[in-house]
C-alpha positions as CSV (number, residue, x, y, z in Angstrom):
1,M,122.3,-48.4,-54.3
2,D,124.8,-45.5,-54.3
3,L,126.2,-43.9,-51.2
4,E,123.4,-41.6,-50.6
5,Q,120.7,-43.7,-50.8
6,I,122.8,-46.1,-48.3
7,T,123.2,-42.9,-45.7
8,Q,119.7,-42.3,-45.6
9,K,118.6,-45.8,-44.8
10,L,121.1,-45.7,-42.8
11,L,119.5,-43.2,-40.5
12,A,116.6,-44.7,-40.6
13,A,117.9,-47.9,-39.5
14,H,119.5,-46.6,-36.5
15,A,116.3,-44.7,-35.8
16,A,114.5,-48.2,-35.7
17,G,117.0,-50.0,-34.3
18,G,117.1,-52.9,-36.9
19,K,120.4,-54.0,-36.2
20,P,120.0,-56.7,-39.3
21,A,119.5,-53.8,-41.5
22,L,122.6,-51.8,-40.2
23,V,125.0,-55.0,-40.8
24,S,123.6,-55.1,-44.7
25,L,124.1,-51.3,-45.3
26,Y,127.0,-50.8,-43.3
27,S,128.6,-53.6,-45.4
28,A,127.4,-52.1,-48.7
29,A,128.7,-49.0,-47.6
30,G,132.2,-50.3,-47.0
31,D,132.4,-52.4,-49.8
32,Q,131.3,-49.4,-52.2
33,M,133.8,-47.1,-50.6
34,L,136.9,-49.9,-50.8
35,S,135.9,-50.4,-54.7
36,L,136.6,-46.4,-54.8
37,G,139.6,-46.7,-53.2
38,N,138.7,-45.0,-50.0
39,V,140.3,-47.5,-47.5
40,D,139.7,-45.8,-44.4
41,P,136.2,-44.9,-44.5
42,G,135.6,-48.2,-46.0
43,C,137.2,-49.9,-43.0
44,F,135.2,-47.9,-40.6
45,C,132.0,-48.9,-41.9
46,L,133.2,-52.4,-42.1
47,T,133.8,-52.3,-38.4
48,Q,130.4,-50.7,-37.6
49,A,129.1,-53.5,-39.7
50,Y,131.3,-56.0,-38.1
51,I,130.4,-54.7,-34.6
52,F,126.5,-54.9,-35.0
53,A,127.0,-58.4,-36.7
54,L,128.8,-59.7,-33.8
55,D,125.7,-58.2,-31.4
56,C,123.0,-59.8,-33.5
57,G,124.7,-63.7,-34.1
58,D,124.6,-62.3,-37.9
59,E,126.6,-64.8,-39.7
60,P,128.4,-62.3,-42.1
61,A,130.6,-61.6,-39.1
62,H,133.1,-63.8,-40.2
63,E,133.2,-62.5,-43.6
64,I,133.7,-59.0,-42.7
65,H,136.5,-59.9,-40.2
66,Q,138.3,-61.5,-43.1
67,T,138.0,-58.1,-44.9
68,L,139.0,-56.1,-42.0
69,V,142.1,-58.5,-41.4
70,A,143.1,-58.1,-44.8
71,Y,143.2,-54.5,-44.8
72,R,145.1,-54.7,-41.4
73,R,142.4,-53.2,-39.0
74,E,142.0,-56.4,-37.5
75,E,144.4,-59.6,-36.3
């Protein structure tokens, strides 16, 4: 899925209030941006994923947190 597709799905998930989908989509967007060397926007997306993961008790929160720590966005 490219970033444009992710963006469209993010908008739909926000409208529907689908927190698990938001975790997945923000994580995918963040990972893609990081792989392209876009660290700040990638970490922004991962921060959003982390917040939604914590809010819904999603297990990927720990993995997302570790990535944010690696990029010095969280300690």
